[in-house]
N, C-alpha and C positions, 0 to 999 in steps of 0.2 A: 120515560124511557131510561132516568136514571135508576128507577128500582129495578127495572127488567136487568138491567147490566148488571148491578150488584148481585141480584140473583144469580147468574150466570159464572161471573167468578166464585163465587162461592162453592158452586157445583163442582167446578174443575179444580180447586185447589187442591186435593188430595194427588190428584193425577199429575200436576204440575211438580209436587214437591219429588214425587216417585222418579219422575224425569232429570231433575236435576240431581237427584241421588247417584240415578243410573251414569250421568254426565261425570261426576266426582269419582265415581268409581274406576270407571274408565279412563280417567284422566291420570289417576294415581297408578292404576296397570300400567299403561304407556311410558309414564314416567319411570316406573321401577325397571321396565324392559329396557328402556335407554340408558339407565344408570349401568344395569349387568352388563350390555355391550360394550360400555365406555371401559368396564372395569376388565372385561375380558380383553380387550385391545391392549391395554398397558400390562395385563399380566404375561399375554402372551409375547409382547414386545421387551419385556425385562427378564422373562423368565430364562433361566440357566440354561434347563432342560430342551427349551425350544430353540434356543441359540446353538446349542453343542446339535442339536438335529440338523438345522440348518447347514452347519459345516459340515455333518458328515453325508447329506444329501449332495453337497458341493464334491466331495471328495470323490461318493460315490458314482457319479453321474459326470465329473470330469467338467463341472462348470464352475463360473467365479462371479460373484457379486462385484462388477466394476462401475464405478463413478465416470459418466461421462462428462467431462469440462468444458464448458463454452470457450469459444475462443474471446480472449481477454481484449477488453476495449483499449484501442490506441490512444494516444496522448499527441496531440499536435501544439505546435505554437500559436499565434495570433493569425497567422498568415497561412497556414496550415501544412508547415513543414514538419514532418514526421518525427517527433522526439523518444517515442517508448511503441513497439508494434509487434508483430510474432513472424517466426518463419517456419517453412516445413522442415523438420528434421525426423528421424527415423530411429526407432528399436527393432535391434538386430536381434534374430533368435532363431533357434533350430526346433524344427517339429520332428521327435525322435524317430516315429515309426515309418519316417519317409526317407533317413539318412542312408545313400548307399556307401559311400567314402568318406569318412571322419577326415582322413587324411587330405583329402584335396579341399575340405571344408575349411580346415585347418591352417592349411597353407595359404588359400584366397584371403581369409579373413587376416590373417597375418600380416600378409604384403599389402592390401589394399587399405585397411585400416590401421595398421600397425598394433595389431593385438598380438598377445605373446603366443606363439605357436602351441604349447604345451597346456595353456589354460583352455583355448578353443578345443583342441583335440580330446580333452577330458571331457567336456561338455558334448561333443558331438558322440562320445562313445557311450553315453549315459544308457542304461536300459530303458528301455518304453515298457511302462506299467500302465495299463488303461486305468484311467480315473485318477491316477496319483501321480504319474511322473509321465509328461507327456510332451511337454515345451520347456526347454530352455532357454532364459535372457542370456545374449551373450555381453551385447554394449548397446547404449542408447544415445541420443543426439548427435546421430550420425547426420551429414550433409546429404543433400539432394543429389550433389556431384558423386559423392562416394557411392552412394547407392546406384547411381545410374553405371559407375564401372563395374559393380558386382552384378547388375543385371546382365549388361555386354558378356561378362566373362561366363554367367548362368547360360545364356543362350548359345554361345558358341561351343561350351560343352555338349550342350544338348545336340546342336548339328554333328558334332564329331563323334557321337555314338554310332552312327551308321557306319563307321569308319574303322569301329573296333574290333579286331577278331576275336573269334568263340575263344573264351577263356583267359583273353587278354583284362587288366584291370581296365575298370571304367571311371574315367574324370567326371565327376560327378556335382555337382553343388544342390542337388536335390536334398530338402528337408529345410533348406535356408529361406528365411521370410524377413520382409521389412514391414513394419506397421507405420506409418504416418502420424505423427501429431505435430501440434505446435511447440514453439520454444520462444522465450520473451526476448525480443531483441532490441538494442539502443543502438540504432545507426550511427548516434554522433559520439558513440563510446562514453568520453566524461564530460561532454557537455551537459551544462543543468544539472548535472546528476544530483547536487545536493537540493534542488527542488523537486526533480522526478523520483528520489529514492530508488528502490530497486524490488523485482521479484524473484524469488529464491526458485526458480524455474526447475532445478534437477531434482527436487522434492515434490515430484509430481501428483504425489497423493493428499499432501497437506500444504502445499506452495502458498503463500501469500504476501502482501506488500509490506515492506518495509521503509519507514521513514517518507518523507513528502508526501507528494499527491499519490503514488502508489499506497501507502498506506491510509492517506485520510479517506480517499476514496474506493480503498479496496473491494466493498461489497458490489458498488456500483459498476467497477470496472470488470468484475469477475463473472456476473451474470449468475443465474440459478443451476447447479447442476443438477444432472439426471443420474439415477442408478438404475442398473439393467443387469440382467443375469445373462450370460454368455459362455463360450466355450473357451477353456483354457487353450485350447488349441485354435492359433490365429487361422489355421487352414480349413477351420470348421465355422469360422465366425461368420453371422449374417450380418447385413448391412446394421452399421448403429443410426440411432435416430437422429434426426437434426435438432442441434438444440440452440437457440437464439444465443446470438453472441452478446458480450457484455457489453455496457454502454463506453461510446466514446468521450473524449473530454478534449476541449479547445481552451487552453490556457491564456492568460494575458500577455504573457512573456513573449518579446521579439528576439527570435534567434539570432539576429545580426548585432543588436545591442547587446545580449547577453554574451555572444563571442568574444565581442570588443572587450565587455567589461573584465571578463576573465582573463584575456591576456594583459590589458592593463594591471590588474590586482596581481598576477603570476610576477609581472616583472617588477613591480614595488616591491613585494616581498623579497626576490632574490635581491634586489638592488640595494634594500636598507635592513637585510639581514633580519626580518622581522619573522616572528612566530607565528602569525597568519594574518589574514587580511580578510576585511568585509566590505561590500558595499551593494546598496539597494538602489536601483534606479525606478522611480515613481512618477506617473504622471499627475500633475497636482492638478488637473482639472477636475479627475474621477476618482484618485485613489489607486488607480490600477498598476500592477506591478509589472515594469517592462524587463528588468533583469534582476536578478539575486545572487550574489556571488559571494562564496566563501573559499577559505582553504582549511585543509586540505580537501581535494575532491577524488573519487575514483571512477574507473571505468565500470560502470553498472553492470556491463555483460559479466564482468568477473566479481561479482557479489562475494565470493569466497575470501578476496583479499581483503574485506573490510577491517577484520583484525589489527591487518598489518597497517592500512592506509590510515586510519583512528585507533590507535593505541590509548591504553586506560580510559578514561571518560572525555576523550577527544570529541566536542561535539559533530553530529553530521551535518548540520546547518546551523553556524553560530547565528545568523541573523534571527533564526527564532528560537534557538535551545539553548542560549547562553546569555545569563545576565548578567549586567555590568553598569557601575555607575556614568550615567550619560556624560557627566563634566559640564564643560560650557554649552552644548545644545540645551541642557535645561533653561538655560537664559532665554532661549525664543518662549516658552511657555510662561515663565514668570514676568516677561515685558507684556505678553499678549493678554495675559489675565489683567496686569495693573493697567493697560489702555483700557481694555473693554470695560473694567468696572469704574474708570474715571479716577482712578488713585492717582494716576499723572497723566499728563499728556506730552506729545512730542518736546514740547518747549520747555517743559519741566526742568530745571536748574539744578545741579548736584556740584556740591565742593567736595571733590575726593581726594582725602588725607592719607590715604595708601591702608588704611586699616578702619575695622569697626567691630564691634563686640556684639555677638548677638546669642542670647542665651548663655552668656558666662565664657563664650570662645571667641577669640580673636580670629577675623577672617582678615587676609591679605588679598591684593591682586597678583597674578601671574608673575609678576617681574618684581614685586615687593616695592613697586614704586608709586609714587602719588600724583595722579595724573592732574589735579586742580579742578578748575571750573569745567563743568559737562553738562550738556544737554542730553537726552535721553537716547537720541542717535548717535551720539560720541561713547555713549556707555555700552551701546551696542558694539559700535565700530571698531573698539578698543576691548572689547570682551572684559570689563571691569569689574571682578567678583565683589568689590566692596560696594558700588554703584546698584548692583542687580540684589545684594543682600538689604540693602536700605530699603529698595523699592519693595520687597517682600515685607519687610517692618510695616513700610506704609500701608498696605492692604491689611494687615492682620491676619492671624491663624485661621479664624473662621472662613473669611473670603479668599485665602491664599490656597488653602486646602479644598474648598468647593471647585475651585476652578481644576486643580489637577485632578481631581474624580472626574470633572466634565469632560477633559482633555483623555482619560481613560487611562491615566498612570495606576498603575496596580491591577489592572484586568487584562485577560485576554484580547486581543485583537479579533480571533475567531476568521485568521487567514486560513486559507485552504491547504494547509500544511499541516503533516503530524508532529508532535513533539514540541510545540510550542509551551516555553516556560515564562513565568513571570515571578517577581519580586513583589510581595504585598506592600502597598501604600500605609507607611505607619501614619495613623492621624490623631490629633491633639487628644489627650485621654487615655492613649494606650499606654501600656508600661513601657516600652523601650521608646516612647517619643519624648525627645528634649529639644 
């Protein structure tokens, strides 16, 4: 049996070689075709002539490639209170080929929207040029209430047409169009604005989130935009496709606690003539941030006031964006590390003489006084610099700095806010360590 099989294999060997050779040739062929298709796609997308041709087609046929942006996700506090959302607003424009009475358009828009008569009249009187000049934007971000006023006026003029005598001037708003879209809104104005950040909604084509949650989770909130080709004239627009909205976020912030702490901080800053104030309220059981307050703050609906509210290099949120020496707060970390490592116990005694030399430098207590015999609880109660410095020397550099690293000093907390700043932890052996 084995001999027969060996004989058969020998007889078919040339045929199998030809078979695999053909497979290799076909594989190389299809690989080359795929590479050519990919090359052609890249060439078309980056070719200047192709881009110019696309622009010419748009101008010739009166179309434009427009990006349809999804509804931006909402931001809520832990109990579902809306902190950042969206509202319906409208772009007001004029279809030039439909205009009957530029004077009526200018009068109505200047009266209802407070626009300049001359500016509106100039746009309403523009010559209609098919494929090149068919529509003029008058203003944007108009409220639904104002659009309702215009719609009522429009309908009234249409009803009055039947009463106009032959040869009389027709009062008409024909040519007027309003196109709805969404505007980012912050119902609580400045509440938690240092946490939320803001969204520069007026820049409709390239709006993005700045600072806080709006910047940190911009891509998640924004969703995925879709590009479509549509008429430049709103009157000829077809229904735009539905685009799934961006994701909404629920924060750990408690709106009531946030509002209360903001009120307390503002009063304390005013009472003490302080340059600024910062407060963070955290749940010690799980680390959730219930409130985070800094000054100054601004109304996020009026984000264009940012340069005035935060002049020069003023941080938007000092709690995460401004580094500073922690002072006596650091004693908590020193004592925690010493107790955990066994360097001291709560009953360890220390004689406070009012000063200690560490690294050739004299360290004194906050009041320059000597507090005499103390246990570790007394050192913490009286916030004694001398005692805590002595504790650090008892731990030694290696142990002391290993605990600081374990506490995360010198590293980002990766809090869900943009703009977190750190100050590197200087370690033994570093050039600037002493």
